[in-house]
N, C-alpha and C positions, 0 to 999 in steps of 0.2 A: 560416800559422798557423790560419787561418780552417778549412781543409781538414781539418787534424788535429784540431781541435775537433769538426768534424763526425763525422770517422771514431771519435772516442772515444765521442760521443754515441750513435753508431750501435751501436758494441760494447757499449755500456751497455744499450741497449734489447735488443738479441739476448741478451746475458747475462741480462737481467731476464725475458725470456719462456722462456729454458730453465729458470731457476729454478722459474717457477710451475709446471711440471709435474713437478719434481723430487719425489720421494718424501720425507715427513718421515721423519727417522731417529731423533730424539729430540724429546721434549716436556717443558716445564716445567710440571709439575703444580702446584706451588705454591712460594711463595718465603717464606721465615723471615728477616725482617730483612734483605731483599735476597738472600739465599743461595738459589739455586734447588734445588728438589727434583725430581728427573726422574722421569718415568713409568717408566722402566725400573727405578728403585729401589723404586718403589711396588710393582711388578709383582712383582718378587722378593720383597718382604715380604709380600704377599698369597699367594705360593705357598708360602713358608716356614712363614708362621704360620696358613695357612688361612682369612685374613680376606678379606671382600669387599673390593672397590678402594677404597671410601671409608674403611673402617676401618683399611685397610693404610695410606693416606695419613696418617690421623691418627696412627697408632702411628709412623710415619717421622717426623711434625712431632715428636711427644713426644720421639722418640729423639735427634731432631737437636738441639732445646733442651737436653736433658740432657747429651748429648755436649759441646756446645759450653762448658756450665758446668763440667763434669767435666774438660775440657782444660785450664782455667787452672789447676788444681791439678798441678805436677809429679809429685806422689806417685801419682797416680791412673793415670798412663800405664803400660800392662801392660808387663812385661818381655817377652822374645822367647819364654821359656818359658811365660809367662802367655797370650800371645797365641797360642801353638801350642795348648796346652790348650783355649783358648776356641774356636779353630776346630774342634778335634777334637769338643768337645762339640756345638757347632752341627751339625755332619755327621752326628753320631750322632743328633741331635733329628730331622734332616731326614730320615733313612734314605736311601732310594734316590733320593729327590728331589733330594738334594744332587749328583747325578751330572749331571742335567739344567740347574742352575743355573751361571752364570758363577762361576768360582773366585775372581775378583777381588770380586766382590759379596759373597760368602761372607766372604772375608777381611776386608773392610772391616766388614761387620755383625758379625762376632766381634770385633774390635779395638774396634769402638764399644760392644757389649755388655760387653766385659771393663772398658773404662775406666769406663763408668757403674756397674759393680758395684763396683768397687775404690774409686770415690769415694763411693758410698752407703756403703759400709763405713766409711770415714774419717769422714763427715760425720754419718751418721744412726744407726749402729749403736751408738756409745756413748751416745746420748740414751735409748735404747729399755731400759725397765726391765720386767721381768715379776714382779710380787711373787709370793710363796707362794699367798697367797689366792685370787689370780687362776687360779694352776694347780689350786687345789684345788675351785675353782667349775667350772672346764672338766672336770675329772674327773667330778664329780657330776652335770653336764648328759650327759657322754658314757655314763656307767654306769648312769644312772637306770633303774631297773627291770630291770635285767639281772642274773640270777643269775650268769651266765658271766663276768662282768666281770673282767678283769685287776686285781690289786692296784695301789692307787695307787703304791706305789713303782716297778713296772713301767712304768707310763705317765706318770709325772711329767716325765722327761726329753723325751719325745716331746711332751707337750701344751706344756711350756714354750718347746721349739723352734718348735711351730706358732705360739703366742700371739707370739712374738717375731718370726717372719716376719710375721704379721698386722699387728702395730704397725708395723714398718719398711715394708711394703706402705702403710699409711696414711700414712706421713711422706712417701713417696716420691710418692704421688698428690697430696697438698697441695703438695708442691715442684714437681711439673709444672704444676699449675694457677698457682701463682705465676709459674713460667716464661712460661706462656702468657699471663698477663694483661700481662707487660712486654713481649712480643714483637709483633712487626708480621707477620702471617701474612695472605698474599694468595694466595687460590686462583685458578687459571685453570680456566675452565670447559672442558668436554670439547667436543671436536667433534662 
């Protein structure tokens, strides 16, 4: 019995020394409420969005928080067709870069984005109202002093859409701040 314990201890020591020389394959860059965010995910985010590493990690944290909340609503789950369209859109936005990124990562990001967008549509879009006077003021700012300005009737729909997007973006930003304030976010220092 004693010799088998010695052999087991020796094997553990040898195994431990072999692991000390091993190459690190993956690294946890941060944890959100105990869920790890991997360096490879942040790297894909940086390459895909053109962010520096820190901004990519922050964007990944925000998306993880939004996705986690959005996933709680079954209606926010994208259909197979919506997921396919989201992936195609992501690949189109990424251009030739999409070929060099892992396909599984792109699919995961596209599904996450589709879920968040669908959730935001359910939760926030009905709350966003753009009044006619807001559209009129936006038109006046846009066309001030321009003799060649398009008539209000031609620009009204585009201006209303832009103002709606702006208000929706503001609501989403406030939502992300709320999610961050309630989350436990732990960063791992780079080596």
